[in-house]
All heavy atoms as TSV, in Angstrom:
chain	resi	resn	atom	element	x	y	z
A	1	MET	N	N	36.884	20.528	24.203
A	1	MET	CA	C	35.998	20.407	23.086
A	1	MET	C	C	34.893	21.553	23.256
A	1	MET	O	O	34.336	21.509	24.294
A	1	MET	CB	C	35.325	19.132	23.034
A	1	MET	CG	C	34.439	18.861	21.977
A	1	MET	SD	S	33.840	17.129	21.830
A	1	MET	CE	C	32.720	17.171	20.810
A	2	THR	N	N	34.724	22.309	22.274
A	2	THR	CA	C	33.793	23.394	22.407
A	2	THR	C	C	32.659	23.280	21.296
A	2	THR	O	O	33.161	23.120	20.099
A	2	THR	CB	C	34.469	24.788	22.381
A	2	THR	OG1	O	35.558	24.846	23.369
A	2	THR	CG2	C	33.466	25.858	22.531
A	3	ILE	N	N	31.472	23.434	21.544
A	3	ILE	CA	C	30.455	23.361	20.595
A	3	ILE	C	C	29.824	24.773	20.526
A	3	ILE	O	O	29.344	25.229	21.547
A	3	ILE	CB	C	29.360	22.312	20.825
A	3	ILE	CG1	C	30.036	20.950	20.816
A	3	ILE	CG2	C	28.255	22.353	19.771
A	3	ILE	CD1	C	29.113	19.817	21.233
A	4	SER	N	N	29.726	25.426	19.383
A	4	SER	CA	C	29.143	26.612	19.275
A	4	SER	C	C	28.085	26.668	18.242
A	4	SER	O	O	28.220	26.241	17.237
A	4	SER	CB	C	30.278	27.740	18.714
A	4	SER	OG	O	29.663	28.966	18.569
A	5	ILE	N	N	26.883	27.163	18.783
A	5	ILE	CA	C	25.724	27.273	17.800
A	5	ILE	C	C	25.518	28.613	17.351
A	5	ILE	O	O	24.439	28.863	16.677
A	5	ILE	CB	C	24.466	26.594	18.547
A	5	ILE	CG1	C	24.050	27.446	19.747
A	5	ILE	CG2	C	24.592	25.151	18.683
A	5	ILE	CD1	C	22.844	27.067	20.326
A	6	ALA	N	N	26.439	29.449	17.601
A	6	ALA	CA	C	26.331	30.836	17.170
A	6	ALA	C	C	26.771	31.018	15.685
A	6	ALA	O	O	26.731	32.211	15.168
A	6	ALA	CB	C	27.149	31.766	18.050
A	7	ASN	N	N	27.195	29.999	15.007
A	7	ASN	CA	C	27.541	30.096	13.686
A	7	ASN	C	C	26.365	30.406	12.739
A	7	ASN	O	O	25.392	29.727	12.757
A	7	ASN	CB	C	28.190	28.794	13.272
A	7	ASN	CG	C	28.946	28.823	11.914
A	7	ASN	OD1	O	28.739	29.846	11.158
A	7	ASN	ND2	N	29.714	27.817	11.533
A	8	HIS	N	N	26.542	31.536	12.011
A	8	HIS	CA	C	25.387	31.993	11.169
A	8	HIS	C	C	25.124	31.024	9.997
A	8	HIS	O	O	24.046	31.113	9.347
A	8	HIS	CB	C	25.616	33.306	10.731
A	8	HIS	CG	C	25.592	34.335	11.959
A	8	HIS	ND1	N	24.379	34.752	12.635
A	8	HIS	CD2	C	26.615	35.042	12.421
A	8	HIS	CE1	C	24.796	35.501	13.544
A	8	HIS	NE2	N	26.061	35.778	13.506
A	9	ASP	N	N	26.127	30.307	9.664
A	9	ASP	CA	C	25.889	29.275	8.523
A	9	ASP	C	C	24.893	28.208	8.743
A	9	ASP	O	O	24.356	27.667	7.911
A	9	ASP	CB	C	27.244	28.678	8.095
A	9	ASP	CG	C	28.222	29.766	7.601
A	9	ASP	OD1	O	27.706	30.826	7.174
A	9	ASP	OD2	O	29.478	29.543	7.650
A	10	LEU	N	N	24.685	27.874	10.057
A	10	LEU	CA	C	23.790	26.740	10.470
A	10	LEU	C	C	22.323	27.272	10.505
A	10	LEU	O	O	21.439	26.441	10.646
A	10	LEU	CB	C	24.144	26.245	11.753
A	10	LEU	CG	C	25.581	25.618	11.871
A	10	LEU	CD1	C	25.881	25.116	13.305
A	10	LEU	CD2	C	25.628	24.466	10.896
A	11	GLN	N	N	22.064	28.609	10.443
A	11	GLN	CA	C	20.730	29.031	10.546
A	11	GLN	C	C	19.948	28.795	9.244
A	11	GLN	O	O	20.456	29.068	8.111
A	11	GLN	CB	C	20.756	30.599	10.809
A	11	GLN	CG	C	21.363	30.878	12.168
A	11	GLN	CD	C	20.599	30.438	13.373
A	11	GLN	OE1	O	19.389	30.243	13.311
A	11	GLN	NE2	N	21.440	30.044	14.379
A	12	PRO	N	N	18.732	28.148	9.309
A	12	PRO	CA	C	17.964	27.888	8.071
A	12	PRO	C	C	17.484	29.181	7.500
A	12	PRO	O	O	17.191	30.138	8.089
A	12	PRO	CB	C	16.836	27.164	8.568
A	12	PRO	CG	C	16.759	27.370	10.060
A	12	PRO	CD	C	18.057	27.717	10.579
A	13	ASN	N	N	17.294	29.209	6.154
A	13	ASN	CA	C	16.912	30.381	5.481
A	13	ASN	C	C	15.355	30.299	5.457
A	13	ASN	O	O	14.716	29.655	4.626
A	13	ASN	CB	C	17.427	30.316	4.103
A	13	ASN	CG	C	17.149	31.646	3.275
A	13	ASN	OD1	O	16.340	32.500	3.837
A	13	ASN	ND2	N	17.470	31.802	2.051
A	14	MET	N	N	14.737	31.020	6.385
A	14	MET	CA	C	13.185	31.004	6.354
A	14	MET	C	C	12.607	32.208	5.746
A	14	MET	O	O	11.426	32.508	6.014
A	14	MET	CB	C	12.843	30.877	7.925
A	14	MET	CG	C	13.256	29.627	8.675
A	14	MET	SD	S	12.053	29.219	9.921
A	14	MET	CE	C	12.752	27.668	10.417
A	15	SER	N	N	13.368	32.965	5.024
A	15	SER	CA	C	12.772	34.081	4.317
A	15	SER	C	C	11.959	33.663	3.065
A	15	SER	O	O	11.205	34.409	2.546
A	15	SER	CB	C	13.917	35.085	3.914
A	15	SER	OG	O	14.740	34.379	2.910
A	16	HIS	N	N	12.086	32.422	2.688
A	16	HIS	CA	C	11.311	31.894	1.565
A	16	HIS	C	C	10.275	30.974	2.133
A	16	HIS	O	O	10.326	30.289	3.251
A	16	HIS	CB	C	12.180	31.156	0.612
A	16	HIS	CG	C	13.317	31.905	0.067
A	16	HIS	ND1	N	13.113	32.979	-0.836
A	16	HIS	CD2	C	14.663	31.974	0.246
A	16	HIS	CE1	C	14.246	33.662	-1.110
A	16	HIS	NE2	N	15.162	33.005	-0.476
A	17	GLY	N	N	9.149	30.730	1.371
A	17	GLY	CA	C	8.034	29.930	1.840
A	17	GLY	C	C	8.347	28.465	1.546
A	17	GLY	O	O	7.538	27.482	1.934
A	18	SER	N	N	9.404	28.035	0.997
A	18	SER	CA	C	9.809	26.698	0.652
A	18	SER	C	C	9.855	25.850	1.844
A	18	SER	O	O	9.562	24.678	1.879
A	18	SER	CB	C	11.006	26.545	-0.249
A	18	SER	OG	O	12.144	27.048	0.453
A	19	VAL	N	N	10.369	26.394	2.966
A	19	VAL	CA	C	10.484	25.615	4.281
A	19	VAL	C	C	9.092	25.220	4.767
A	19	VAL	O	O	8.863	24.060	5.165
A	19	VAL	CB	C	11.275	26.334	5.305
A	19	VAL	CG1	C	11.289	25.667	6.617
A	19	VAL	CG2	C	12.697	26.674	4.809
A	20	GLY	N	N	8.157	26.206	4.744
A	20	GLY	CA	C	6.771	25.965	5.150
A	20	GLY	C	C	6.151	24.901	4.320
A	20	GLY	O	O	5.500	23.962	4.818
A	21	VAL	N	N	6.389	24.922	3.047
A	21	VAL	CA	C	5.804	23.928	2.097
A	21	VAL	C	C	6.289	22.493	2.304
A	21	VAL	O	O	5.485	21.527	2.359
A	21	VAL	CB	C	5.981	24.395	0.622
A	21	VAL	CG1	C	5.595	23.363	-0.336
A	21	VAL	CG2	C	5.247	25.646	0.330
A	22	LYS	N	N	7.585	22.438	2.606
A	22	LYS	CA	C	8.196	21.181	2.779
A	22	LYS	C	C	7.743	20.589	4.114
A	22	LYS	O	O	7.430	19.371	4.240
A	22	LYS	CB	C	9.753	21.320	2.871
A	22	LYS	CG	C	10.483	20.028	3.009
A	22	LYS	CD	C	10.291	19.196	1.788
A	22	LYS	CE	C	11.066	17.887	1.823
A	22	LYS	NZ	N	10.801	17.002	0.776
A	23	VAL	N	N	7.477	21.319	5.224
A	23	VAL	CA	C	6.984	20.898	6.450
A	23	VAL	C	C	5.606	20.393	6.318
A	23	VAL	O	O	5.143	19.386	6.768
A	23	VAL	CB	C	7.103	22.016	7.458
A	23	VAL	CG1	C	6.345	21.623	8.774
A	23	VAL	CG2	C	8.563	22.311	7.815
A	24	ALA	N	N	4.809	21.156	5.509
A	24	ALA	CA	C	3.450	20.751	5.245
A	24	ALA	C	C	3.332	19.439	4.464
A	24	ALA	O	O	2.487	18.554	4.734
A	24	ALA	CB	C	2.631	21.874	4.430
A	25	GLN	N	N	4.212	19.248	3.493
A	25	GLN	CA	C	4.234	17.973	2.800
A	25	GLN	C	C	4.675	16.785	3.617
A	25	GLN	O	O	4.079	15.706	3.639
A	25	GLN	CB	C	5.295	18.030	1.538
A	25	GLN	CG	C	4.884	18.979	0.522
A	25	GLN	CD	C	5.952	19.189	-0.613
A	25	GLN	OE1	O	7.167	18.912	-0.391
A	25	GLN	NE2	N	5.496	19.654	-1.757
A	26	ILE	N	N	5.603	17.077	4.515
A	26	ILE	CA	C	6.107	15.940	5.500
A	26	ILE	C	C	4.853	15.625	6.360
A	26	ILE	O	O	4.674	14.506	6.638
A	26	ILE	CB	C	7.255	16.275	6.268
A	26	ILE	CG1	C	8.488	16.431	5.266
A	26	ILE	CG2	C	7.578	15.351	7.287
A	26	ILE	CD1	C	9.726	17.056	5.768
A	27	ALA	N	N	4.125	16.686	6.941
A	27	ALA	CA	C	3.022	16.518	7.857
A	27	ALA	C	C	1.994	15.634	7.136
A	27	ALA	O	O	1.368	14.815	7.731
A	27	ALA	CB	C	2.518	17.671	8.294
A	28	LYS	N	N	1.725	16.031	5.909
A	28	LYS	CA	C	0.637	15.329	5.159
A	28	LYS	C	C	1.030	13.872	4.871
A	28	LYS	O	O	0.065	13.035	5.070
A	28	LYS	CB	C	0.444	16.031	3.881
A	28	LYS	CG	C	-0.767	15.426	2.969
A	28	LYS	CD	C	-0.865	16.150	1.563
A	28	LYS	CE	C	-1.827	15.412	0.739
A	28	LYS	NZ	N	-2.012	16.044	-0.688
A	29	SER	N	N	2.250	13.561	4.492
A	29	SER	CA	C	2.612	12.263	4.273
A	29	SER	C	C	2.528	11.371	5.566
A	29	SER	O	O	2.192	10.240	5.619
A	29	SER	CB	C	4.029	12.069	3.645
A	29	SER	OG	O	4.986	12.617	4.528
A	30	GLN	N	N	2.931	12.035	6.703
A	30	GLN	CA	C	2.814	11.363	8.020
A	30	GLN	C	C	1.334	11.011	8.297
A	30	GLN	O	O	1.085	9.964	8.894
A	30	GLN	CB	C	3.474	12.229	9.061
A	30	GLN	CG	C	3.527	11.648	10.429
A	30	GLN	CD	C	4.344	10.405	10.715
A	30	GLN	OE1	O	5.361	10.256	9.868
A	30	GLN	NE2	N	3.964	9.607	11.584
A	31	GLN	N	N	0.508	11.954	8.114
A	31	GLN	CA	C	-0.955	11.685	8.496
A	31	GLN	C	C	-1.487	10.623	7.577
A	31	GLN	O	O	-2.252	9.795	7.971
A	31	GLN	CB	C	-1.740	12.971	8.293
A	31	GLN	CG	C	-1.535	14.048	9.292
A	31	GLN	CD	C	-2.207	15.400	8.993
A	31	GLN	OE1	O	-2.652	15.635	7.922
A	31	GLN	NE2	N	-2.213	16.214	10.016
A	32	GLN	N	N	-1.063	10.508	6.306
A	32	GLN	CA	C	-1.559	9.481	5.369
A	32	GLN	C	C	-0.983	8.112	5.915
A	32	GLN	O	O	-1.755	7.173	5.895
A	32	GLN	CB	C	-1.087	9.765	4.041
A	32	GLN	CG	C	-1.726	10.861	3.311
A	32	GLN	CD	C	-1.214	11.249	1.900
A	32	GLN	OE1	O	-0.081	10.807	1.630
A	32	GLN	NE2	N	-2.070	11.787	1.095
A	33	ALA	N	N	0.315	8.048	6.361
A	33	ALA	CA	C	0.898	6.844	6.827
A	33	ALA	C	C	0.011	6.400	8.107
A	33	ALA	O	O	-0.187	5.175	8.270
A	33	ALA	CB	C	2.283	7.002	7.084
A	34	GLU	N	N	-0.194	7.349	8.959
A	34	GLU	CA	C	-0.891	6.997	10.231
A	34	GLU	C	C	-2.394	6.457	9.899
A	34	GLU	O	O	-2.978	5.657	10.517
A	34	GLU	CB	C	-1.011	8.184	11.183
A	34	GLU	CG	C	0.287	8.505	11.895
A	34	GLU	CD	C	0.241	9.841	12.565
A	34	GLU	OE1	O	-0.781	10.431	12.651
A	34	GLU	OE2	O	1.323	10.076	13.262
A	35	GLY	N	N	-3.023	7.182	8.961
A	35	GLY	CA	C	-4.338	6.689	8.402
A	35	GLY	C	C	-4.379	5.322	7.980
A	35	GLY	O	O	-5.255	4.618	8.267
A	36	GLU	N	N	-3.363	4.956	7.104
A	36	GLU	CA	C	-3.231	3.576	6.575
A	36	GLU	C	C	-3.063	2.579	7.772
A	36	GLU	O	O	-3.671	1.517	7.704
A	36	GLU	CB	C	-1.990	3.503	5.594
A	36	GLU	CG	C	-2.283	4.224	4.279
A	36	GLU	CD	C	-3.347	3.617	3.457
A	36	GLU	OE1	O	-3.587	2.377	3.508
A	36	GLU	OE2	O	-4.093	4.325	2.847
A	37	MET	N	N	-2.302	2.923	8.685
A	37	MET	CA	C	-2.017	2.032	9.898
A	37	MET	C	C	-3.436	1.851	10.643
A	37	MET	O	O	-3.646	0.697	11.051
A	37	MET	CB	C	-0.889	2.584	10.763
A	37	MET	CG	C	0.478	2.440	10.182
A	37	MET	SD	S	1.831	2.838	11.334
A	37	MET	CE	C	1.345	4.402	12.053
A	38	ILE	N	N	-4.126	2.900	10.762
A	38	ILE	CA	C	-5.302	2.716	11.552
A	38	ILE	C	C	-6.322	1.939	10.746
A	38	ILE	O	O	-7.011	1.070	11.298
A	38	ILE	CB	C	-5.850	4.150	11.866
A	38	ILE	CG1	C	-5.141	4.946	12.888
A	38	ILE	CG2	C	-7.365	4.168	12.262
A	38	ILE	CD1	C	-5.308	6.445	12.982
A	39	LEU	N	N	-6.371	2.045	9.419
A	39	LEU	CA	C	-7.318	1.268	8.738
A	39	LEU	C	C	-6.884	-0.238	8.746
A	39	LEU	O	O	-7.808	-1.167	8.860
A	39	LEU	CB	C	-7.332	1.822	7.281
A	39	LEU	CG	C	-8.073	3.050	6.942
A	39	LEU	CD1	C	-7.849	3.425	5.523
A	39	LEU	CD2	C	-9.474	2.836	7.289
A	40	GLN	N	N	-5.704	-0.510	8.735
A	40	GLN	CA	C	-5.162	-1.945	8.835
A	40	GLN	C	C	-5.528	-2.416	10.228
A	40	GLN	O	O	-5.888	-3.630	10.230
A	40	GLN	CB	C	-3.632	-2.003	8.553
A	40	GLN	CG	C	-3.273	-1.739	7.138
A	40	GLN	CD	C	-1.681	-1.624	7.003
A	40	GLN	OE1	O	-0.951	-1.817	7.991
A	40	GLN	NE2	N	-1.264	-1.502	5.811
A	41	LEU	N	N	-5.454	-1.724	11.215
A	41	LEU	CA	C	-5.820	-2.148	12.602
A	41	LEU	C	C	-7.281	-2.423	12.699
A	41	LEU	O	O	-7.721	-3.360	13.279
A	41	LEU	CB	C	-5.364	-1.136	13.614
A	41	LEU	CG	C	-3.878	-1.035	14.031
A	41	LEU	CD1	C	-3.660	0.148	15.035
A	41	LEU	CD2	C	-3.531	-2.433	14.769
A	42	ILE	N	N	-8.098	-1.507	12.130
A	42	ILE	CA	C	-9.489	-1.724	12.172
A	42	ILE	C	C	-9.871	-2.995	11.312
A	42	ILE	O	O	-10.683	-3.765	11.809
A	42	ILE	CB	C	-10.225	-0.458	11.491
A	42	ILE	CG1	C	-10.152	0.731	12.473
A	42	ILE	CG2	C	-11.792	-0.800	11.272
A	42	ILE	CD1	C	-10.553	2.049	11.899
A	43	GLU	N	N	-9.296	-3.210	10.209
A	43	GLU	CA	C	-9.599	-4.378	9.374
A	43	GLU	C	C	-9.159	-5.641	10.238
A	43	GLU	O	O	-9.703	-6.690	9.962
A	43	GLU	CB	C	-8.878	-4.377	8.091
A	43	GLU	CG	C	-9.564	-3.229	7.148
A	43	GLU	CD	C	-8.721	-3.090	5.808
A	43	GLU	OE1	O	-7.701	-3.689	5.731
A	43	GLU	OE2	O	-9.197	-2.231	4.967
A	44	ALA	N	N	-8.045	-5.581	10.797
A	44	ALA	CA	C	-7.571	-6.747	11.552
A	44	ALA	C	C	-8.373	-7.107	12.739
A	44	ALA	O	O	-8.486	-8.259	13.191
A	44	ALA	CB	C	-6.104	-6.486	12.093
A	45	THR	N	N	-9.115	-6.078	13.366
A	45	THR	CA	C	-9.987	-6.435	14.440
A	45	THR	C	C	-11.410	-6.746	14.255
A	45	THR	O	O	-12.111	-7.159	15.131
A	45	THR	CB	C	-9.896	-5.200	15.495
A	45	THR	OG1	O	-10.390	-4.014	14.807
A	45	THR	CG2	C	-8.527	-5.005	15.999
A	46	THR	N	N	-11.842	-6.477	13.011
A	46	THR	CA	C	-13.261	-6.812	12.699
A	46	THR	C	C	-13.450	-8.351	12.599
A	46	THR	O	O	-12.532	-9.034	12.097
A	46	THR	CB	C	-13.713	-6.206	11.410
A	46	THR	OG1	O	-12.784	-6.582	10.354
A	46	THR	CG2	C	-13.673	-4.670	11.446
A	47	ALA	N	N	-14.588	-8.802	13.028
A	47	ALA	CA	C	-14.870	-10.269	13.033
A	47	ALA	C	C	-15.160	-10.636	11.588
A	47	ALA	O	O	-15.672	-9.921	10.790
A	47	ALA	CB	C	-16.134	-10.566	13.919
A	48	PRO	N	N	-14.748	-11.841	11.261
A	48	PRO	CA	C	-14.904	-12.380	9.927
A	48	PRO	C	C	-16.415	-12.559	9.653
A	48	PRO	O	O	-17.229	-12.733	10.594
A	48	PRO	CB	C	-14.182	-13.734	9.815
A	48	PRO	CG	C	-13.951	-14.135	11.238
A	48	PRO	CD	C	-13.902	-12.817	12.070
A	49	ALA	N	N	-16.877	-12.390	8.415
A	49	ALA	CA	C	-18.285	-12.530	8.026
A	49	ALA	C	C	-18.697	-13.981	8.483
A	49	ALA	O	O	-17.989	-14.908	8.113
A	49	ALA	CB	C	-18.538	-12.186	6.640
A	50	THR	N	N	-19.992	-14.162	9.044
A	50	THR	CA	C	-20.517	-15.350	9.432
A	50	THR	C	C	-21.010	-16.098	8.125
A	50	THR	O	O	-21.690	-15.295	7.275
A	50	THR	CB	C	-21.578	-15.370	10.464
A	50	THR	OG1	O	-22.667	-14.463	10.005
A	50	THR	CG2	C	-20.922	-14.731	11.783
A	51	PRO	N	N	-20.762	-17.293	7.944
A	51	PRO	CA	C	-21.419	-18.035	6.761
A	51	PRO	C	C	-22.881	-18.034	6.734
A	51	PRO	O	O	-23.501	-18.045	7.880
A	51	PRO	CB	C	-20.836	-19.463	6.765
A	51	PRO	CG	C	-20.427	-19.590	8.254
A	51	PRO	CD	C	-20.169	-18.232	8.785
A	52	ALA	N	N	-23.514	-17.999	5.711
A	52	ALA	CA	C	-24.958	-18.066	5.567
A	52	ALA	C	C	-25.470	-19.426	6.019
A	52	ALA	O	O	-24.781	-20.568	5.773
A	52	ALA	CB	C	-25.509	-17.808	4.089
A	53	PRO	N	N	-26.652	-19.603	6.718
A	53	PRO	CA	C	-27.126	-20.833	7.218
A	53	PRO	C	C	-27.456	-21.723	6.006
A	53	PRO	O	O	-27.855	-21.262	4.856
A	53	PRO	CB	C	-28.306	-20.469	8.032
A	53	PRO	CG	C	-28.718	-19.150	7.561
A	53	PRO	CD	C	-27.555	-18.516	7.061
A	54	VAL	N	N	-27.286	-23.068	6.209
A	54	VAL	CA	C	-27.596	-23.954	5.132
A	54	VAL	C	C	-28.909	-24.697	5.444
A	54	VAL	O	O	-29.229	-25.026	6.552
A	54	VAL	CB	C	-26.393	-25.106	5.103
A	54	VAL	CG1	C	-26.725	-26.147	4.031
A	54	VAL	CG2	C	-25.073	-24.418	4.841
A	55	GLY	N	N	-29.814	-24.668	4.465
A	55	GLY	CA	C	-31.121	-25.419	4.644
A	55	GLY	C	C	-32.096	-24.454	5.408
A	55	GLY	O	O	-31.900	-23.207	5.579
A	56	ASN	N	N	-33.162	-25.083	5.916
A	56	ASN	CA	C	-34.111	-24.285	6.614
A	56	ASN	C	C	-33.950	-24.333	8.169
A	56	ASN	O	O	-34.839	-23.816	8.934
A	56	ASN	CB	C	-35.527	-24.743	6.393
A	56	ASN	CG	C	-35.923	-24.539	4.941
A	56	ASN	OD1	O	-35.438	-23.574	4.317
A	56	ASN	ND2	N	-36.812	-25.361	4.297
A	57	SER	N	N	-32.964	-24.869	8.715
A	57	SER	CA	C	-32.748	-24.966	10.147
A	57	SER	C	C	-32.646	-23.549	10.742
A	57	SER	O	O	-31.789	-22.773	10.340
A	57	SER	CB	C	-31.443	-25.627	10.316
A	57	SER	OG	O	-31.193	-25.799	11.793
A	58	GLY	N	N	-33.584	-23.244	11.610
A	58	GLY	CA	C	-33.671	-22.033	12.371
A	58	GLY	C	C	-34.409	-20.920	11.672
A	58	GLY	O	O	-34.635	-19.966	12.258
A	59	HIS	N	N	-34.993	-21.266	10.514
A	59	HIS	CA	C	-35.812	-20.261	9.862
A	59	HIS	C	C	-37.280	-20.340	10.127
A	59	HIS	O	O	-37.991	-19.416	10.031
A	59	HIS	CB	C	-35.590	-20.324	8.344
A	59	HIS	CG	C	-34.194	-19.984	7.879
A	59	HIS	ND1	N	-33.966	-18.667	7.877
A	59	HIS	CD2	C	-33.165	-20.603	7.539
A	59	HIS	CE1	C	-32.536	-18.642	7.383
A	59	HIS	NE2	N	-32.125	-19.839	7.241
A	60	ILE	N	N	-37.696	-21.596	10.491
A	60	ILE	CA	C	-39.179	-21.783	10.808
A	60	ILE	C	C	-39.388	-21.696	12.259
A	60	ILE	O	O	-38.802	-22.561	13.017
A	60	ILE	CB	C	-39.603	-23.252	10.161
A	60	ILE	CG1	C	-39.343	-23.277	8.709
A	60	ILE	CG2	C	-41.119	-23.388	10.535
A	60	ILE	CD1	C	-39.629	-24.619	8.055
A	61	ILE	N	N	-40.214	-20.814	12.629
A	61	ILE	CA	C	-40.464	-20.619	14.030
A	61	ILE	C	C	-41.901	-20.965	14.319
A	61	ILE	O	O	-42.932	-20.472	13.691
A	61	ILE	CB	C	-40.164	-19.129	14.512
A	61	ILE	CG1	C	-38.697	-18.846	14.181
A	61	ILE	CG2	C	-40.538	-18.876	15.940
A	61	ILE	CD1	C	-38.400	-17.392	14.380
A	62	ALA	N	N	-42.191	-21.824	15.298
A	62	ALA	CA	C	-43.575	-22.119	15.615
A	62	ALA	C	C	-44.203	-21.104	16.410
A	62	ALA	O	O	-43.655	-20.664	17.448
A	62	ALA	CB	C	-43.551	-23.437	16.398
A	63	THR	N	N	-45.173	-20.600	15.894
A	63	THR	CA	C	-45.847	-19.416	16.661
A	63	THR	C	C	-47.173	-19.858	17.393
A	63	THR	O	O	-47.726	-19.051	18.180
A	63	THR	CB	C	-46.378	-18.214	15.589
A	63	THR	OG1	O	-47.200	-18.981	14.699
A	63	THR	CG2	C	-45.183	-17.798	14.939
A	64	THR	N	N	-47.556	-21.108	17.283
A	64	THR	CA	C	-48.706	-21.668	18.148
A	64	THR	C	C	-48.173	-22.396	19.199
A	64	THR	O	O	-47.134	-23.186	19.172
A	64	THR	CB	C	-49.548	-22.482	17.181
A	64	THR	OG1	O	-48.800	-23.704	16.748
A	64	THR	CG2	C	-50.253	-21.639	15.984
A	65	ALA	N	N	-48.938	-22.366	20.339
A	65	ALA	CA	C	-48.440	-23.112	21.406
A	65	ALA	C	C	-49.409	-24.161	21.958
A	65	ALA	O	O	-50.467	-24.128	21.560
A	65	ALA	CB	C	-48.167	-22.095	22.729
């Protein structure tokens, strides 16, 4: 079994800018996907909001001793 990579038909046509554009589009979509994952991780790790206190408990502080 012989594998030859010298076949010229397998070489990509890089004389046009379409290859670079496609690579840039793929890179952009990958960065967007990674950004979404990071935002989901940040949202998952943030502490839930604490409920507001009910009544006056803890709001009145005695300043005289």
